[in-house]
PDB file of N, H, CA, C and O in Angstrom:
ATOM      1  N   UNK A   1      63.290 126.078  78.166  1.00  0.00           N
ATOM      2  CA  UNK A   1      63.102 125.481  76.854  1.00  0.00           C
ATOM      3  C   UNK A   1      62.476 126.534  75.945  1.00  0.00           C
ATOM      4  O   UNK A   1      61.270 126.781  75.966  1.00  0.00           O
ATOM      5  N   UNK A   2      63.329 127.126  75.167  1.00  0.00           N
ATOM      6  H   UNK A   2      64.308 126.925  75.150  1.00  0.00           H
ATOM      7  CA  UNK A   2      62.891 128.269  74.385  1.00  0.00           C
ATOM      8  C   UNK A   2      62.229 127.902  73.069  1.00  0.00           C
ATOM      9  O   UNK A   2      61.346 128.626  72.608  1.00  0.00           O
ATOM     10  N   UNK A   3      62.625 126.808  72.455  1.00  0.00           N
ATOM     11  H   UNK A   3      63.342 126.219  72.829  1.00  0.00           H
ATOM     12  CA  UNK A   3      62.061 126.499  71.141  1.00  0.00           C
ATOM     13  C   UNK A   3      61.960 124.994  70.915  1.00  0.00           C
ATOM     14  O   UNK A   3      62.348 124.193  71.765  1.00  0.00           O
ATOM     15  N   UNK A   4      61.432 124.632  69.758  1.00  0.00           N
ATOM     16  H   UNK A   4      61.117 125.282  69.067  1.00  0.00           H
ATOM     17  CA  UNK A   4      61.217 123.219  69.433  1.00  0.00           C
ATOM     18  C   UNK A   4      62.526 122.450  69.381  1.00  0.00           C
ATOM     19  O   UNK A   4      62.567 121.283  69.771  1.00  0.00           O
ATOM     20  N   UNK A   5      63.592 123.075  68.910  1.00  0.00           N
ATOM     21  H   UNK A   5      63.559 124.023  68.593  1.00  0.00           H
ATOM     22  CA  UNK A   5      64.888 122.397  68.849  1.00  0.00           C
ATOM     23  C   UNK A   5      65.321 121.960  70.244  1.00  0.00           C
ATOM     24  O   UNK A   5      65.803 120.841  70.424  1.00  0.00           O
ATOM     25  N   UNK A   6      65.152 122.828  71.223  1.00  0.00           N
ATOM     26  H   UNK A   6      64.760 123.736  71.078  1.00  0.00           H
ATOM     27  CA  UNK A   6      65.497 122.467  72.594  1.00  0.00           C
ATOM     28  C   UNK A   6      64.648 121.299  73.081  1.00  0.00           C
ATOM     29  O   UNK A   6      65.150 120.422  73.784  1.00  0.00           O
ATOM     30  N   UNK A   7      63.379 121.277  72.717  1.00  0.00           N
ATOM     31  H   UNK A   7      62.972 121.990  72.145  1.00  0.00           H
ATOM     32  CA  UNK A   7      62.489 120.198  73.124  1.00  0.00           C
ATOM     33  C   UNK A   7      62.929 118.863  72.534  1.00  0.00           C
ATOM     34  O   UNK A   7      62.809 117.830  73.193  1.00  0.00           O
ATOM     35  N   UNK A   8      63.428 118.867  71.323  1.00  0.00           N
ATOM     36  H   UNK A   8      63.526 119.706  70.787  1.00  0.00           H
ATOM     37  CA  UNK A   8      63.899 117.630  70.696  1.00  0.00           C
ATOM     38  C   UNK A   8      65.108 117.059  71.434  1.00  0.00           C
ATOM     39  O   UNK A   8      65.325 115.848  71.419  1.00  0.00           O
ATOM     40  N   UNK A   9      65.883 117.907  72.070  1.00  0.00           N
ATOM     41  H   UNK A   9      65.707 118.891  72.083  1.00  0.00           H
ATOM     42  CA  UNK A   9      67.064 117.461  72.809  1.00  0.00           C
ATOM     43  C   UNK A   9      66.733 117.064  74.247  1.00  0.00           C
ATOM     44  O   UNK A   9      67.595 116.550  74.961  1.00  0.00           O
ATOM     45  N   UNK A  10      65.502 117.296  74.672  1.00  0.00           N
ATOM     46  H   UNK A  10      64.802 117.713  74.092  1.00  0.00           H
ATOM     47  CA  UNK A  10      65.118 117.055  76.060  1.00  0.00           C
ATOM     48  C   UNK A  10      65.062 115.561  76.361  1.00  0.00           C
ATOM     49  O   UNK A  10      64.447 114.800  75.614  1.00  0.00           O
ATOM     50  N   UNK A  11      65.690 115.144  77.432  1.00  0.00           N
ATOM     51  H   UNK A  11      66.189 115.762  78.039  1.00  0.00           H
ATOM     52  CA  UNK A  11      65.711 113.742  77.860  1.00  0.00           C
ATOM     53  C   UNK A  11      64.469 113.466  78.713  1.00  0.00           C
ATOM     54  O   UNK A  11      64.379 113.932  79.849  1.00  0.00           O
ATOM     55  N   UNK A  12      63.527 112.717  78.173  1.00  0.00           N
ATOM     56  H   UNK A  12      63.601 112.339  77.250  1.00  0.00           H
ATOM     57  CA  UNK A  12      62.276 112.444  78.885  1.00  0.00           C
ATOM     58  C   UNK A  12      62.479 111.602  80.138  1.00  0.00           C
ATOM     59  O   UNK A  12      61.627 111.608  81.027  1.00  0.00           O
ATOM     60  N   UNK A  13      63.586 110.882  80.224  1.00  0.00           N
ATOM     61  H   UNK A  13      64.278 110.876  79.501  1.00  0.00           H
ATOM     62  CA  UNK A  13      63.881 110.119  81.441  1.00  0.00           C
ATOM     63  C   UNK A  13      64.036 111.043  82.649  1.00  0.00           C
ATOM     64  O   UNK A  13      63.797 110.636  83.786  1.00  0.00           O
ATOM     65  N   UNK A  14      64.433 112.276  82.395  1.00  0.00           N
ATOM     66  H   UNK A  14      64.626 112.607  81.471  1.00  0.00           H
ATOM     67  CA  UNK A  14      64.566 113.232  83.492  1.00  0.00           C
ATOM     68  C   UNK A  14      63.224 113.506  84.158  1.00  0.00           C
ATOM     69  O   UNK A  14      63.169 113.771  85.359  1.00  0.00           O
ATOM     70  N   UNK A  15      62.150 113.446  83.391  1.00  0.00           N
ATOM     71  H   UNK A  15      62.194 113.231  82.416  1.00  0.00           H
ATOM     72  CA  UNK A  15      60.820 113.674  83.964  1.00  0.00           C
ATOM     73  C   UNK A  15      60.408 112.545  84.905  1.00  0.00           C
ATOM     74  O   UNK A  15      59.712 112.780  85.892  1.00  0.00           O
ATOM     75  N   UNK A  16      60.834 111.336  84.603  1.00  0.00           N
ATOM     76  H   UNK A  16      61.400 111.146  83.801  1.00  0.00           H
ATOM     77  CA  UNK A  16      60.556 110.202  85.495  1.00  0.00           C
ATOM     78  C   UNK A  16      61.259 110.430  86.833  1.00  0.00           C
ATOM     79  O   UNK A  16      60.683 110.209  87.898  1.00  0.00           O
ATOM     80  N   UNK A  17      62.497 110.869  86.758  1.00  0.00           N
ATOM     81  H   UNK A  17      62.965 111.048  85.893  1.00  0.00           H
ATOM     82  CA  UNK A  17      63.260 111.141  87.977  1.00  0.00           C
ATOM     83  C   UNK A  17      62.640 112.311  88.735  1.00  0.00           C
ATOM     84  O   UNK A  17      62.513 112.263  89.959  1.00  0.00           O
ATOM     85  N   UNK A  18      62.254 113.360  88.012  1.00  0.00           N
ATOM     86  H   UNK A  18      62.357 113.399  87.018  1.00  0.00           H
ATOM     87  CA  UNK A  18      61.607 114.509  88.647  1.00  0.00           C
ATOM     88  C   UNK A  18      60.340 114.075  89.388  1.00  0.00           C
ATOM     89  O   UNK A  18      60.125 114.464  90.536  1.00  0.00           O
ATOM     90  N   UNK A  19      59.520 113.286  88.743  1.00  0.00           N
ATOM     91  H   UNK A  19      59.695 112.970  87.810  1.00  0.00           H
ATOM     92  CA  UNK A  19      58.261 112.840  89.348  1.00  0.00           C
ATOM     93  C   UNK A  19      58.523 112.047  90.621  1.00  0.00           C
ATOM     94  O   UNK A  19      57.790 112.181  91.601  1.00  0.00           O
ATOM     95  N   UNK A  20      59.549 111.233  90.609  1.00  0.00           N
ATOM     96  H   UNK A  20      60.145 111.124  89.812  1.00  0.00           H
ATOM     97  CA  UNK A  20      59.873 110.423  91.781  1.00  0.00           C
ATOM     98  C   UNK A  20      60.391 111.308  92.922  1.00  0.00           C
ATOM     99  O   UNK A  20      60.042 111.091  94.082  1.00  0.00           O
ATOM    100  N   UNK A  21      61.215 112.293  92.596  1.00  0.00           N
ATOM    101  H   UNK A  21      61.499 112.469  91.654  1.00  0.00           H
ATOM    102  CA  UNK A  21      61.671 113.242  93.617  1.00  0.00           C
ATOM    103  C   UNK A  21      60.464 113.975  94.196  1.00  0.00           C
ATOM    104  O   UNK A  21      60.345 114.127  95.411  1.00  0.00           O
ATOM    105  N   UNK A  22      59.578 114.424  93.326  1.00  0.00           N
ATOM    106  H   UNK A  22      59.675 114.301  92.338  1.00  0.00           H
ATOM    107  CA  UNK A  22      58.384 115.162  93.752  1.00  0.00           C
ATOM    108  C   UNK A  22      57.498 114.293  94.649  1.00  0.00           C
ATOM    109  O   UNK A  22      56.963 114.769  95.650  1.00  0.00           O
ATOM    110  N   UNK A  23      57.349 113.045  94.293  1.00  0.00           N
ATOM    111  H   UNK A  23      57.784 112.658  93.480  1.00  0.00           H
ATOM    112  CA  UNK A  23      56.497 112.129  95.057  1.00  0.00           C
ATOM    113  C   UNK A  23      57.054 111.901  96.464  1.00  0.00           C
ATOM    114  O   UNK A  23      56.304 111.911  97.440  1.00  0.00           O
ATOM    115  N   UNK A  24      58.358 111.699  96.565  1.00  0.00           N
ATOM    116  H   UNK A  24      58.967 111.691  95.772  1.00  0.00           H
ATOM    117  CA  UNK A  24      58.978 111.370  97.851  1.00  0.00           C
ATOM    118  C   UNK A  24      59.525 112.586  98.598  1.00  0.00           C
ATOM    119  O   UNK A  24      59.779 112.520  99.801  1.00  0.00           O
ATOM    120  N   UNK A  25      59.707 113.704  97.873  1.00  0.00           N
ATOM    121  H   UNK A  25      59.501 113.758  96.896  1.00  0.00           H
ATOM    122  CA  UNK A  25      60.345 114.897  98.434  1.00  0.00           C
ATOM    123  C   UNK A  25      61.673 114.550  99.098  1.00  0.00           C
ATOM    124  O   UNK A  25      62.035 115.087 100.145  1.00  0.00           O
ATOM    125  N   UNK A  26      62.382 113.632  98.446  1.00  0.00           N
ATOM    126  H   UNK A  26      62.088 113.197  97.595  1.00  0.00           H
ATOM    127  CA  UNK A  26      63.675 113.176  98.950  1.00  0.00           C
ATOM    128  C   UNK A  26      64.485 112.601  97.794  1.00  0.00           C
ATOM    129  O   UNK A  26      64.005 111.753  97.042  1.00  0.00           O
ATOM    130  N   UNK A  27      65.709 113.073  97.665  1.00  0.00           N
ATOM    131  H   UNK A  27      66.099 113.762  98.275  1.00  0.00           H
ATOM    132  CA  UNK A  27      66.580 112.551  96.615  1.00  0.00           C
ATOM    133  C   UNK A  27      66.973 111.111  96.929  1.00  0.00           C
ATOM    134  O   UNK A  27      66.992 110.265  96.035  1.00  0.00           O
ATOM    135  N   UNK A  28      67.284 110.828  98.184  1.00  0.00           N
ATOM    136  H   UNK A  28      67.269 111.515  98.910  1.00  0.00           H
ATOM    137  CA  UNK A  28      67.707 109.467  98.532  1.00  0.00           C
ATOM    138  C   UNK A  28      66.569 108.454  98.366  1.00  0.00           C
ATOM    139  O   UNK A  28      66.806 107.336  97.908  1.00  0.00           O
ATOM    140  N   UNK A  29      65.344 108.828  98.730  1.00  0.00           N
ATOM    141  H   UNK A  29      65.151 109.736  99.101  1.00  0.00           H
ATOM    142  CA  UNK A  29      64.213 107.910  98.550  1.00  0.00           C
ATOM    143  C   UNK A  29      63.885 107.726  97.073  1.00  0.00           C
ATOM    144  O   UNK A  29      63.508 106.634  96.646  1.00  0.00           O
ATOM    145  N   UNK A  30      64.030 108.793  96.296  1.00  0.00           N
ATOM    146  H   UNK A  30      64.336 109.680  96.642  1.00  0.00           H
ATOM    147  CA  UNK A  30      63.818 108.677  94.847  1.00  0.00           C
ATOM    148  C   UNK A  30      64.852 107.734  94.249  1.00  0.00           C
ATOM    149  O   UNK A  30      64.525 106.895  93.411  1.00  0.00           O
ATOM    150  N   UNK A  31      66.088 107.874  94.678  1.00  0.00           N
ATOM    151  H   UNK A  31      66.354 108.556  95.359  1.00  0.00           H
ATOM    152  CA  UNK A  31      67.157 107.005  94.177  1.00  0.00           C
ATOM    153  C   UNK A  31      66.877 105.545  94.524  1.00  0.00           C
ATOM    154  O   UNK A  31      67.048 104.658  93.688  1.00  0.00           O
ATOM    155  N   UNK A  32      66.453 105.308  95.737  1.00  0.00           N
ATOM    156  H   UNK A  32      66.313 106.029  96.415  1.00  0.00           H
ATOM    157  CA  UNK A  32      66.133 103.945  96.177  1.00  0.00           C
ATOM    158  C   UNK A  32      64.990 103.361  95.346  1.00  0.00           C
ATOM    159  O   UNK A  32      65.047 102.204  94.931  1.00  0.00           O
ATOM    160  N   UNK A  33      63.971 104.152  95.109  1.00  0.00           N
ATOM    161  H   UNK A  33      63.924 105.093  95.447  1.00  0.00           H
ATOM    162  CA  UNK A  33      62.814 103.707  94.331  1.00  0.00           C
ATOM    163  C   UNK A  33      63.195 103.383  92.893  1.00  0.00           C
ATOM    164  O   UNK A  33      62.698 102.420  92.309  1.00  0.00           O
ATOM    165  N   UNK A  34      64.089 104.203  92.328  1.00  0.00           N
ATOM    166  H   UNK A  34      64.493 104.984  92.803  1.00  0.00           H
ATOM    167  CA  UNK A  34      64.483 104.039  90.924  1.00  0.00           C
ATOM    168  C   UNK A  34      65.673 103.093  90.738  1.00  0.00           C
ATOM    169  O   UNK A  34      66.087 102.823  89.611  1.00  0.00           O
ATOM    170  N   UNK A  35      66.220 102.593  91.850  1.00  0.00           N
ATOM    171  H   UNK A  35      65.884 102.813  92.766  1.00  0.00           H
ATOM    172  CA  UNK A  35      67.380 101.697  91.812  1.00  0.00           C
ATOM    173  C   UNK A  35      68.577 102.347  91.124  1.00  0.00           C
ATOM    174  O   UNK A  35      69.274 101.719  90.327  1.00  0.00           O
ATOM    175  N   UNK A  36      68.800 103.631  91.455  1.00  0.00           N
ATOM    176  H   UNK A  36      68.234 104.141  92.102  1.00  0.00           H
ATOM    177  CA  UNK A  36      69.986 104.339  90.985  1.00  0.00           C
ATOM    178  C   UNK A  36      70.606 105.050  92.187  1.00  0.00           C
ATOM    179  O   UNK A  36      69.998 105.107  93.256  1.00  0.00           O
ATOM    180  N   UNK A  37      71.795 105.582  92.020  1.00  0.00           N
ATOM    181  H   UNK A  37      72.289 105.536  91.152  1.00  0.00           H
ATOM    182  CA  UNK A  37      72.469 106.235  93.138  1.00  0.00           C
ATOM    183  C   UNK A  37      71.894 107.631  93.385  1.00  0.00           C
ATOM    184  O   UNK A  37      71.376 108.265  92.466  1.00  0.00           O
ATOM    185  N   UNK A  38      71.987 108.106  94.627  1.00  0.00           N
ATOM    186  H   UNK A  38      72.408 107.591  95.374  1.00  0.00           H
ATOM    187  CA  UNK A  38      71.575 109.483  94.901  1.00  0.00           C
ATOM    188  C   UNK A  38      72.348 110.491  94.045  1.00  0.00           C
ATOM    189  O   UNK A  38      71.809 111.527  93.654  1.00  0.00           O
ATOM    190  N   UNK A  39      73.596 110.181  93.762  1.00  0.00           N
ATOM    191  H   UNK A  39      74.034 109.340  94.078  1.00  0.00           H
ATOM    192  CA  UNK A  39      74.399 111.054  92.903  1.00  0.00           C
ATOM    193  C   UNK A  39      73.793 111.166  91.509  1.00  0.00           C
ATOM    194  O   UNK A  39      73.758 112.253  90.932  1.00  0.00           O
ATOM    195  N   UNK A  40      73.318 110.055  90.967  1.00  0.00           N
ATOM    196  H   UNK A  40      73.347 109.172  91.435  1.00  0.00           H
ATOM    197  CA  UNK A  40      72.688 110.069  89.638  1.00  0.00           C
ATOM    198  C   UNK A  40      71.400 110.888  89.659  1.00  0.00           C
ATOM    199  O   UNK A  40      71.098 111.596  88.698  1.00  0.00           O
ATOM    200  N   UNK A  41      70.645 110.793  90.744  1.00  0.00           N
ATOM    201  H   UNK A  41      70.890 110.217  91.525  1.00  0.00           H
ATOM    202  CA  UNK A  41      69.417 111.587  90.875  1.00  0.00           C
ATOM    203  C   UNK A  41      69.775 113.069  90.952  1.00  0.00           C
ATOM    204  O   UNK A  41      69.139 113.895  90.299  1.00  0.00           O
ATOM    205  N   UNK A  42      70.781 113.405  91.739  1.00  0.00           N
ATOM    206  H   UNK A  42      71.298 112.734  92.270  1.00  0.00           H
ATOM    207  CA  UNK A  42      71.209 114.798  91.867  1.00  0.00           C
ATOM    208  C   UNK A  42      71.700 115.360  90.540  1.00  0.00           C
ATOM    209  O   UNK A  42      71.392 116.501  90.195  1.00  0.00           O
ATOM    210  N   UNK A  43      72.457 114.569  89.801  1.00  0.00           N
ATOM    211  H   UNK A  43      72.707 113.642  90.081  1.00  0.00           H
ATOM    212  CA  UNK A  43      72.945 115.015  88.492  1.00  0.00           C
ATOM    213  C   UNK A  43      71.788 115.230  87.524  1.00  0.00           C
ATOM    214  O   UNK A  43      71.796 116.186  86.749  1.00  0.00           O
ATOM    215  N   UNK A  44      70.808 114.360  87.565  1.00  0.00           N
ATOM    216  H   UNK A  44      70.801 113.583  88.195  1.00  0.00           H
ATOM    217  CA  UNK A  44      69.630 114.512  86.705  1.00  0.00           C
ATOM    218  C   UNK A  44      68.847 115.760  87.085  1.00  0.00           C
ATOM    219  O   UNK A  44      68.380 116.498  86.217  1.00  0.00           O
ATOM    220  N   UNK A  45      68.707 115.989  88.381  1.00  0.00           N
ATOM    221  H   UNK A  45      69.086 115.389  89.085  1.00  0.00           H
ATOM    222  CA  UNK A  45      68.015 117.186  88.846  1.00  0.00           C
ATOM    223  C   UNK A  45      68.763 118.438  88.392  1.00  0.00           C
ATOM    224  O   UNK A  45      68.141 119.430  88.012  1.00  0.00           O
ATOM    225  N   UNK A  46      70.080 118.393  88.431  1.00  0.00           N
ATOM    226  H   UNK A  46      70.585 117.586  88.740  1.00  0.00           H
ATOM    227  CA  UNK A  46      70.862 119.543  87.973  1.00  0.00           C
ATOM    228  C   UNK A  46      70.622 119.810  86.489  1.00  0.00           C
ATOM    229  O   UNK A  46      70.529 120.966  86.075  1.00  0.00           O
ATOM    230  N   UNK A  47      70.523 118.764  85.697  1.00  0.00           N
ATOM    231  H   UNK A  47      70.598 117.825  86.033  1.00  0.00           H
ATOM    232  CA  UNK A  47      70.225 118.934  84.268  1.00  0.00           C
ATOM    233  C   UNK A  47      68.852 119.571  84.073  1.00  0.00           C
ATOM    234  O   UNK A  47      68.685 120.439  83.216  1.00  0.00           O
ATOM    235  N   UNK A  48      67.878 119.145  84.859  1.00  0.00           N
ATOM    236  H   UNK A  48      68.013 118.440  85.555  1.00  0.00           H
ATOM    237  CA  UNK A  48      66.538 119.739  84.780  1.00  0.00           C
ATOM    238  C   UNK A  48      66.557 121.205  85.201  1.00  0.00           C
ATOM    239  O   UNK A  48      65.907 122.049  84.583  1.00  0.00           O
ATOM    240  N   UNK A  49      67.307 121.494  86.254  1.00  0.00           N
ATOM    241  H   UNK A  49      67.835 120.808  86.755  1.00  0.00           H
ATOM    242  CA  UNK A  49      67.413 122.881  86.716  1.00  0.00           C
ATOM    243  C   UNK A  49      67.975 123.772  85.615  1.00  0.00           C
ATOM    244  O   UNK A  49      67.526 124.902  85.426  1.00  0.00           O
ATOM    245  N   UNK A  50      68.946 123.259  84.905  1.00  0.00           N
ATOM    246  H   UNK A  50      69.310 122.341  85.058  1.00  0.00           H
ATOM    247  CA  UNK A  50      69.533 124.010  83.799  1.00  0.00           C
ATOM    248  C   UNK A  50      68.520 124.195  82.680  1.00  0.00           C
ATOM    249  O   UNK A  50      68.392 125.292  82.136  1.00  0.00           O
ATOM    250  N   UNK A  51      67.800 123.138  82.331  1.00  0.00           N
ATOM    251  H   UNK A  51      67.904 122.247  82.772  1.00  0.00           H
ATOM    252  CA  UNK A  51      66.799 123.207  81.263  1.00  0.00           C
ATOM    253  C   UNK A  51      65.709 124.227  81.576  1.00  0.00           C
ATOM    254  O   UNK A  51      65.298 124.990  80.703  1.00  0.00           O
ATOM    255  N   UNK A  52      65.243 124.238  82.823  1.00  0.00           N
ATOM    256  H   UNK A  52      65.577 123.618  83.533  1.00  0.00           H
ATOM    257  CA  UNK A  52      64.136 125.101  83.212  1.00  0.00           C
ATOM    258  C   UNK A  52      64.585 126.433  83.811  1.00  0.00           C
ATOM    259  O   UNK A  52      63.762 127.303  84.096  1.00  0.00           O
ATOM    260  N   UNK A  53      65.889 126.585  83.998  1.00  0.00           N
ATOM    261  H   UNK A  53      66.558 125.879  83.767  1.00  0.00           H
ATOM    262  CA  UNK A  53      66.440 127.808  84.585  1.00  0.00           C
ATOM    263  C   UNK A  53      65.743 128.131  85.912  1.00  0.00           C
ATOM    264  O   UNK A  53      65.363 129.272  86.174  1.00  0.00           O
ATOM    265  N   UNK A  54      65.591 127.100  86.731  1.00  0.00           N
ATOM    266  H   UNK A  54      65.900 126.174  86.517  1.00  0.00           H
ATOM    267  CA  UNK A  54      64.922 127.228  88.024  1.00  0.00           C
ATOM    268  C   UNK A  54      65.442 126.114  88.934  1.00  0.00           C
ATOM    269  O   UNK A  54      65.746 125.029  88.438  1.00  0.00           O
ATOM    270  N   UNK A  55      65.554 126.339  90.239  1.00  0.00           N
ATOM    271  H   UNK A  55      65.307 127.220  90.642  1.00  0.00           H
ATOM    272  CA  UNK A  55      66.030 125.270  91.122  1.00  0.00           C
ATOM    273  C   UNK A  55      65.070 124.082  91.248  1.00  0.00           C
ATOM    274  O   UNK A  55      65.497 122.988  91.617  1.00  0.00           O
ATOM    275  N   UNK A  56      63.789 124.278  90.949  1.00  0.00           N
ATOM    276  H   UNK A  56      63.442 125.167  90.649  1.00  0.00           H
ATOM    277  CA  UNK A  56      62.735 123.257  90.999  1.00  0.00           C
ATOM    278  C   UNK A  56      62.427 122.762  92.404  1.00  0.00           C
ATOM    279  O   UNK A  56      61.260 122.576  92.748  1.00  0.00           O
ATOM    280  N   UNK A  57      63.449 122.546  93.219  1.00  0.00           N
ATOM    281  H   UNK A  57      64.397 122.697  92.939  1.00  0.00           H
ATOM    282  CA  UNK A  57      63.268 122.158  94.619  1.00  0.00           C
ATOM    283  C   UNK A  57      64.224 122.984  95.465  1.00  0.00           C
ATOM    284  O   UNK A  57      65.317 123.340  95.024  1.00  0.00           O
ATOM    285  N   UNK A  58      63.798 123.281  96.685  1.00  0.00           N
ATOM    286  H   UNK A  58      62.911 122.991  97.044  1.00  0.00           H
ATOM    287  CA  UNK A  58      64.647 124.007  97.626  1.00  0.00           C
ATOM    288  C   UNK A  58      64.852 123.115  98.840  1.00  0.00           C
ATOM    289  O   UNK A  58      63.895 122.572  99.392  1.00  0.00           O
ATOM    290  N   UNK A  59      66.106 122.968  99.252  1.00  0.00           N
ATOM    291  H   UNK A  59      66.883 123.410  98.804  1.00  0.00           H
ATOM    292  CA  UNK A  59      66.412 122.157 100.429  1.00  0.00           C
ATOM    293  C   UNK A  59      66.011 122.912 101.694  1.00  0.00           C
ATOM    294  O   UNK A  59      66.198 124.123 101.808  1.00  0.00           O
ATOM    295  N   UNK A  60      65.457 122.159 102.632  1.00  0.00           N
ATOM    296  H   UNK A  60      65.306 121.175 102.539  1.00  0.00           H
ATOM    297  CA  UNK A  60      65.098 122.731 103.929  1.00  0.00           C
ATOM    298  C   UNK A  60      65.472 121.720 105.002  1.00  0.00           C
ATOM    299  O   UNK A  60      65.958 120.631 104.693  1.00  0.00           O
ATOM    300  N   UNK A  61      65.251 122.073 106.241  1.00  0.00           N
ATOM    301  H   UNK A  61      64.856 122.957 106.492  1.00  0.00           H
ATOM    302  CA  UNK A  61      65.576 121.171 107.340  1.00  0.00           C
ATOM    303  C   UNK A  61      64.795 119.871 107.303  1.00  0.00           C
ATOM    304  O   UNK A  61      65.236 118.862 107.854  1.00  0.00           O
ATOM    305  N   UNK A  62      63.639 119.889 106.658  1.00  0.00           N
ATOM    306  H   UNK A  62      63.281 120.709 106.210  1.00  0.00           H
ATOM    307  CA  UNK A  62      62.780 118.706 106.608  1.00  0.00           C
ATOM    308  C   UNK A  62      62.859 117.978 105.268  1.00  0.00           C
ATOM    309  O   UNK A  62      62.009 117.136 104.979  1.00  0.00           O
ATOM    310  N   UNK A  63      63.842 118.278 104.462  1.00  0.00           N
ATOM    311  H   UNK A  63      64.532 118.963 104.697  1.00  0.00           H
ATOM    312  CA  UNK A  63      63.957 117.634 103.152  1.00  0.00           C
ATOM    313  C   UNK A  63      63.980 118.673 102.052  1.00  0.00           C
ATOM    314  O   UNK A  63      64.723 119.651 102.129  1.00  0.00           O
ATOM    315  N   UNK A  64      63.169 118.466 101.028  1.00  0.00           N
ATOM    316  H   UNK A  64      62.565 117.672 100.965  1.00  0.00           H
ATOM    317  CA  UNK A  64      63.111 119.418  99.926  1.00  0.00           C
ATOM    318  C   UNK A  64      61.665 119.810  99.659  1.00  0.00           C
ATOM    319  O   UNK A  64      60.735 119.041  99.901  1.00  0.00           O
ATOM    320  N   UNK A  65      61.503 121.021  99.156  1.00  0.00           N
ATOM    321  H   UNK A  65      62.259 121.647  98.959  1.00  0.00           H
ATOM    322  CA  UNK A  65      60.189 121.574  98.843  1.00  0.00           C
ATOM    323  C   UNK A  65      60.210 122.052  97.402  1.00  0.00           C
ATOM    324  O   UNK A  65      61.170 122.708  96.998  1.00  0.00           O
ATOM    325  N   UNK A  66      59.184 121.747  96.609  1.00  0.00           N
ATOM    326  H   UNK A  66      58.404 121.214  96.938  1.00  0.00           H
ATOM    327  CA  UNK A  66      59.174 122.218  95.222  1.00  0.00           C
ATOM    328  C   UNK A  66      58.972 123.731  95.138  1.00  0.00           C
ATOM    329  O   UNK A  66      58.264 124.322  95.953  1.00  0.00           O
ATOM    330  N   UNK A  67      59.600 124.336  94.149  1.00  0.00           N
ATOM    331  H   UNK A  67      60.175 123.855  93.487  1.00  0.00           H
ATOM    332  CA  UNK A  67      59.367 125.750  93.861  1.00  0.00           C
ATOM    333  C   UNK A  67      58.059 125.869  93.083  1.00  0.00           C
ATOM    334  O   UNK A  67      57.422 124.861  92.780  1.00  0.00           O
ATOM    335  N   UNK A  68      57.663 127.081  92.764  1.00  0.00           N
ATOM    336  H   UNK A  68      58.181 127.901  93.011  1.00  0.00           H
ATOM    337  CA  UNK A  68      56.450 127.294  91.969  1.00  0.00           C
ATOM    338  C   UNK A  68      56.592 126.596  90.621  1.00  0.00           C
ATOM    339  O   UNK A  68      55.639 125.975  90.151  1.00  0.00           O
ATOM    340  N   UNK A  69      57.748 126.685  90.000  1.00  0.00           N
ATOM    341  H   UNK A  69      58.522 127.190  90.382  1.00  0.00           H
ATOM    342  CA  UNK A  69      57.978 125.998  88.723  1.00  0.00           C
ATOM    343  C   UNK A  69      57.940 124.490  88.918  1.00  0.00           C
ATOM    344  O   UNK A  69      57.447 123.766  88.053  1.00  0.00           O
ATOM    345  N   UNK A  70      58.456 124.010  90.048  1.00  0.00           N
ATOM    346  H   UNK A  70      58.856 124.598  90.750  1.00  0.00           H
ATOM    347  CA  UNK A  70      58.472 122.580  90.335  1.00  0.00           C
ATOM    348  C   UNK A  70      57.098 121.983  90.566  1.00  0.00           C
ATOM    349  O   UNK A  70      56.899 120.779  90.408  1.00  0.00           O
ATOM    350  N   UNK A  71      56.158 122.827  90.939  1.00  0.00           N
ATOM    351  H   UNK A  71      56.320 123.805  91.068  1.00  0.00           H
ATOM    352  CA  UNK A  71      54.794 122.349  91.173  1.00  0.00           C
ATOM    353  C   UNK A  71      54.122 122.201  89.845  1.00  0.00           C
ATOM    354  O   UNK A  71      52.957 121.809  89.783  1.00  0.00           O
TER     355      UNK A  71
END
C-alpha cells in the first residue's frame, strides 16, 4: 500500500478474514468460523498477499505459519 489512494480502495473485510486465519492458523477452520468456503478464504488471502506484496502465511506440514509481515 504505497499511498492514500490505495488505502481508500482497501477492503477492510479482508482484515477480518486475515485475523481469523491468524487466530486458527488454518484456512479451513477460518472458513468454518466465518461461514464461508475455504475457496473464498483463499481468494481473500490472495488479495491481501497482492496488497502487501508478501505471502503473509507459509504452508508447512502442520498447517500455516505467519511471515514477519503477517505477524
